[in-house]
Structures are given as C-alpha cells and as structure tokens.
N, C-alpha and C positions, 0 to 999 in steps of 0.2 A: 430747652431752647436758649442758647447762649446769646447774650446781648453784648457785643463788643464794639460799640460805637465810640471810638476814641475821643472824638471831639466833645461828646457829652461827659465823658468820664475824666478827662484830663485835669480839670480844676479840682475835682474830688480827690484824685490821687495825691496831688500836691498838698492839699489840706490835710489829708489823712496822715501824711508824713510828719506833720507838725503836732498831731494829737499825741497825748501822753501826759506824763507827770512833770510838773513844773514846781520849782521852789519859788514862792512869791516873797518879795521883799520890797521895802520902800526907801525912796530917796526924796527928801522934801515932801511934797504932797502927792507924788506920783507912785503908782504901784507897778512893779516890774516882775517878770518871771524869767527864769532860766531853766533849761532842761535839768531834771534831777540827775540824769546820767552824767552830766558834766560836773556835778558837785561831789567833791571828795570829803569835805567836812565843813562844819560851821563852828567857829570858835569865837570866844570873847576877844576883845581887844587885848593885845599884848604889846610889849615894847617893839617898835619898828625902828630898825637901824637905817638912818637916812643915808642916801648914796649921793655924793656930790655930782654935779653936772648932769642931773636928770630933770626932765620936765616937772612942773609943780604937781601934776596929778600922780606921779610915781612917788609914793610915800617912802619907799625904801624896801628893805628885805626883812624877813623874819626867819627864825630858826625853827623849823617844824620837824621835830624828831631827827635832827642831824642833817636835814635838807635845807638849803637856802632857797626861800620862796619869795619872789618879788611881790610887792603889794601895791595896788593901785586904788586911789580914792575915786570911786565912781562919780561922786558929786562933781569933783574938779574935772574929770575926764569929759563929763557931759555939759560942762559950763554952768553948773548950778552953784550958787554961793556956798562957800565952805560953812560948816556949822560945827559948834562944839560937840565933841563926842559925848555920848550919854551912856547910861547903863545898858541901853538896848543896841547901841552901835556894835557891830560885829564884823568879823572877817569871814567871807565865804571863800573857802579854798576850792578853786575850780581846776579842772584839767582841760587845757586847750591844746589844739594841734599846732605845733611849731614846725619849722622846716625840717628839723632833724628828729621829729617824733613828738610824743606828748610832753607837755610842760605844765608843772603846777604853778598857778598864780593865785594870789589872794586879791579879793576886792572888798573894800571897806564900804559897808552899806549902813543906813540909819537903823535898820532892824529887819528881822525876818518875820513873816507873818504866818504862812501856812504852806502845805504842799497841796497843789491843785491837780486833779486828774481831768484834763481838758479833752473834750470830744471835738471832732472836726466841725460840728455845728456851732461850737462856741468860739471858734477862731476865724477871724476875717483877715483879709489882706490889709496891709498898711495903706492908709490913704496916700495919694500922690502929693508930696509937699513941694514939687517942683524939682529943684536941683538934685534930689535923691541923696541928700547928705545924710539924713537920718535913716533912709531906707536901707542903706547897706548894713546897718547894725541890727535891723529888726526882722524877726521871723513873721510877725503879725500882731494882731490885737485880739485879746480874749475878752469876751463879755461874760462876767461872772457876777451874779447877784446884783445886777444893775450898775456895776462899775466896770471900767475898762482897765485891763492890765496890759502893759506893753511887754511883749515877748521878745527877749534879746537873743541874738545869735552871738553867744559869748566868744566864740572863736574869732569873729570879726571885730567885736568890741575891743578885745585884747589882741590887736592886729600884729601880724608878723613883723612889720617894719618897726613897731615899738619893741618887739622882742629882740630885734637885732641889737639894739643898744644894751639890753640887759644880758644878752648871751655872754658877753665878755665878763660880766660880773659872776655869772653862774659857773663858768668853766675855768 
C-alpha cells in the first residue's frame, strides 16, 4: 500500500539530502561542518603567497603539487576577529563549483575536529535571522552531543563573484 502524500514527505526529502558525512572544524568558539565530498585534503599551514589588490579575507595562493590554489581565511570572511595561527590551524582544500567547472580553494580554519555522519533527524533548518544574510551560506544546523554545529554550503561561501577576481590569477 504505497503512501505518496507529497505534502507530508516534502520536508523529509529536503532534510535527507543534507544527511551524510561532514568534516567538523572550528573558528573561534563556533563549530562548523562541510560535506566530506567537497573536501580534497587537509593540510598544515604552509607559505601563502599574498596577492595584491584582493580583499583582506583572501590570504593569497598556495602551490599544491603544481596547481595554484587560492586560500581564504574563513575567520575574516565571516567577520570574526583575526587570530594568531597555531599548531592546530590548517588549510582545508575544498572543491567548489565555479562557472567553468570545479575549482580547488583552500580555507584557513582554527582546527579540524572530526568527521560526523549526520542523520536527517540531527539536522534542522536554519532559524530565520531576518535579512537572510547568513541563510544563503547555510545548509542547516546539526545537533550533535548537545552542541550545535553550523553546516555550511561551501559552494555559496566561496561564491562565484569572489572567484571572478581570482580567475584572472589562476589562468
């Protein structure tokens, strides 16, 4: 006896799409997560070549096995005070969707904590903050062991308009 009442199932379908494996990391006192499928590698800090005429949150570029990869400091991108880099500070190399296909980009984070396998029941929609400024970056909120982790849509965080300025550097 099939039950295909769309109205009852629609929210569950959207929530199920967000379930899966996430890499958890922290910035300041907040915990974030990005889809493991978007992560190419996690590396310690290395020398970042500054690029003139870029916004402060764009730290520059690194050489990753012969590829030039732009690096963004997520603290500065999100308006969090800059902090001294520590032994735990690292670069998460992500693959984001650019206009002409996938692009590798690095994000500087305070530290990586764990890989989470999130179920649909652990993920909630983002609360309405009004202007929907934050909402465009977020997939949702995960409740894990009594704490909330903010799930980022990394493709939107590292937006195409930002990539436009960097495309000239990469090609």
